[in-house]
N, C-alpha and C positions, 0 to 999 in steps of 0.2 A: 706841620707837624712831621719831622723824617718817619720814612716806614721805621728806623731801629730805634724812634722813641716809642713810636706807638705799642712795638714789642716789650719795651723795654717796662712803659706802663701797663702794658697786659700780665705781665709776667706778676705784679706785686698787690693787683686788681681781678681781673677774670681768672688768673689762675693762682691765686693767693693761696688758696686751703689744699690745693691739687700739687702748687709744685711749688714754691715761696717757702709757703710754712713747715712743707717735708723736708727742703734743703736746709732750712734756719736749725729745725729739729734733731737733724742728722751731725751740723757741728756741731750746737752746743752739747747733744746729750754726748757725742763721743770726743767732746772735747778735742779739735779737730786745728783748733786756730787759735796761736796765743802771740801775745804783744810782743812784737820783733821778729815776729814772722817774716819769710819772703819764700810765696807760694808764685810756682810752676805751673799754670794753668795750660795741663796738656791737649790739645787742639788734633785731636786725627780728623774731622770734618766732616762726622756724622752728627745725626740729632743730638746726641747726647752730650757730646763734648763741645758744642754751640750752645746748647741751653746753662751749662753748667758755666760757660763762660760769661752769659750774661749774667748767672744768677750774681755772680762773684763781683761784676761789675757795681751789682745795686748794693750786694754787702760791703762793700769796701765805701760806696757813698753815705752811708746811715747806721756802719756800726762803730763801738767805740771804741773797740779795740785796736787798736795801732799796726798794719801789717801793711805788704807792701806783695804786689802782682806783676807776676811777668807771664801774657801769654803765647806760650812755646804751640808750634807746629811742626811736626817731624815729614818728613815725606822719605814714604822705606822705600820709594822705588811706581809711587802711580802713575800711570799713565798719562799724559799731557794734560787729556779733558781734567781728569778726575783732579788735578795736579790746579789747575788754573781754579775748578768751580772752588775750593777750601780758599785760594787765595778771594774770586771774588765774593765768595759769603762773609769771609770776616769783614771786608770791604763794608757790605752791607747793610753788617748787623753792628758796624763802629769798634770792632774787636783788634785792637792795635797789634797783630802778631810777629812774634819773630818767628821765621821759617827758616830751615836747613835742611840741607840733605844729606841724606845716608844710601846706602845700595843694600839695605838688608834680604827687601822681596828680593832680589839676584841672589845672593845669598843662600837662602833658605829654600829657592827652586832648587838646587841640587839635594837636600835634603830629603831621604826616602820617608828614613823613621821618625813621626811624629812631629811635623813642620810648624807644625801651629804653636805647640808648647817651645818650642826653639826662636821662633818669629816672635811670642811675648816677650820672652827672655829678651832678647836682643833688642826689640823695641823700648821696652822700661828702662834695659841700660843705656842706650843713647841717651835717652831722655833727662835720665838721670844724671848722666857727663855734661848734657847742654844744660840743664837748669844751677848747677855744681858751679859752672863756666860762667854765668849770670847772677853768682851770689845768692841764691835760693836754698832754703833747708828743707823744703818740701815741694812735692811733686802732686797735682790733684789728678785722677780718671775718672771719667765718666761712668763708671757702673754704675749701675741702678739697681732697685729693689730686685727686678726680675731676673738677673743676674748671680743674683744672690741665690736665691731659692733655687735657679735651675742647678748651681753649682752644689748646693746640698744633696739635690736630688743626685744629679749625677754622680758624684761623689761614692754615694749609697748604692746605685743599681750598677753603675757601670766600674768603680774602683771599690769597691767592699771597705769603703772608709766613710766613715760621717767625722764633716769635715765643713769649713763652709769660709764664704769672702769675706774678710776682716773690713771693718771700717777704715782701719788707721791700721799700718803696720813699720817696726822700725825697718830700713836695708841691714844689711849683713855685709852687704856687697861693697855698699858706699857708706863710708861712717858720718854721721852727722846728719843725716838725710832720711826723709821719712816719707811715706807714701800715706795719700786721704783719700776716702771716697765720697764728699758732700752728698751724690745722689742717691745715697743710700733707701733712704727712705719714700723717693721716687718712685713712681709706677711707672713703665714703658707705655702704658695705655694713653695715662697723660701726655706724656712727652710727642706722642703719635699727635695727639689732641690739639697741643701748640703747636707743631709745626704744621697741620693741616689749615687750622686757623687765620695763620699769617702765610700761607699760600709758600711756604719755605721749602726749596728744594735740598738736599744735599746727598752725597755720599753714601753708600754702601760700606760694605768690608772693603770693595778694591783689593781684593789680594790678588795675585796671580796664580797663585797654588792653589788655592781655592777655586777658582775660576775654570780651572782642569781639573781640578778632581772633588766633585762637588761632595762625596762618600764622606771629605774630611770635617765636612762643619755638621755632619748628618743626625752625631749624639745629640748637640746641646739643639738641633731642630726636633730633635724625639722627644725629649724631656718638655721645650717648650708648648710642645702640642700635646703632651700626657696632660701638664698641668692646667690646658686650657681645658680639656676634659673634664678634668677631677673638678674645673669650678662649676661646671653646668649641674654637678650633682650635689657639691657645697661651696660655694659661693666666698667662703672664708677659707678654704684649703691652702690659701697661697700663704695668708697670716700663720698660719697655724705651721706650717713647715719652717716658716722664719723664724717663730717661738721655739718651735722643736731644740733649734741649738741655745736657747735661752734658759731652758728648764732642765738640763742635762741632769740626771740623777747617779751620781757614780754608784751609788751601792746596787743597782741593779745593770750594772753595763759587765762584762765577763773581762774586757780589759781596755786598758785608754793608756793612750802616749803623751806623756811631761817631760819637757826639756831634755826629747830625745831618751827619755827612759819608758820600758813598756812594764805598768801595774796589772797585775792580775787579780780578780777576786779571790781568788785561792792564797794570794801571798798572807794577810791574815783572816782567812778562815776560821782556821782554827782556833787561833786568837778569840775569836765572838763565839766559839763553843764554850772554850774555857770560864769565859766569864760569865755564861747561862746558868756554867755548873755550881761554881763556885759563890760567886755575889753580883747578878744581876745590878744591884745598885752601885757598887762599885766600878762597874764596866761602865767606859766610857763611850763603846760603839753601840750602837741605836741597832735593836733588834730590825 
């Protein structure tokens, strides 16, 4: 048995509950794949995207839904060692990647203000364009459960806003294209366990900007460490953070934004008061 076959088998046996089932759950619950889809599985070269690619291969073999796959890998400006690592790992794992070059890292190196944000947008734009060129209508990114809850806390603590990383998003700048995140329920610790079990070595961030300035990525590391400490106090804290954006009570929020419009609780506060004075039974608004 080839190593890639052993890894494929392990995903649906040894890691069935921790990886495979959660991968399938996310796809089904959020309706990420439909008949006729052609999905560009985007492979950065890290552990998350490589696992996602293997899961997609398994899904393609066993799913009743008729869809197509392209395994897309972009070089944003990796050094030669990292570039070859991505290519060799794809070969080891039997993933037929379409590899293309860009100069995104070089462009971002000259930016001082929010380089990571700009880099992410540029990389996503390049992936959308290449995917569309290949006839795809969706791109799949390897963001996992930990990325989701870290984003929630980062928004609250550093951005003064309540938001999350959505499981799927329609592109506003690339009509007809959609982004999906199939690892939405998969925890990073389980991905690391899978990687270590099969002695796989993947590239890390490999960004030239963060290599020169580690402060740029420090905020996400702070949040990651904070969640780690909170888990010691209450081991279900990560799931509660996740569920907090599913159980939002608009009646108890000071304000919220919908379709770029801001709604404030005072907008209909007096209406509720008048209802209670006149006839609460005829009032649709609850106390």
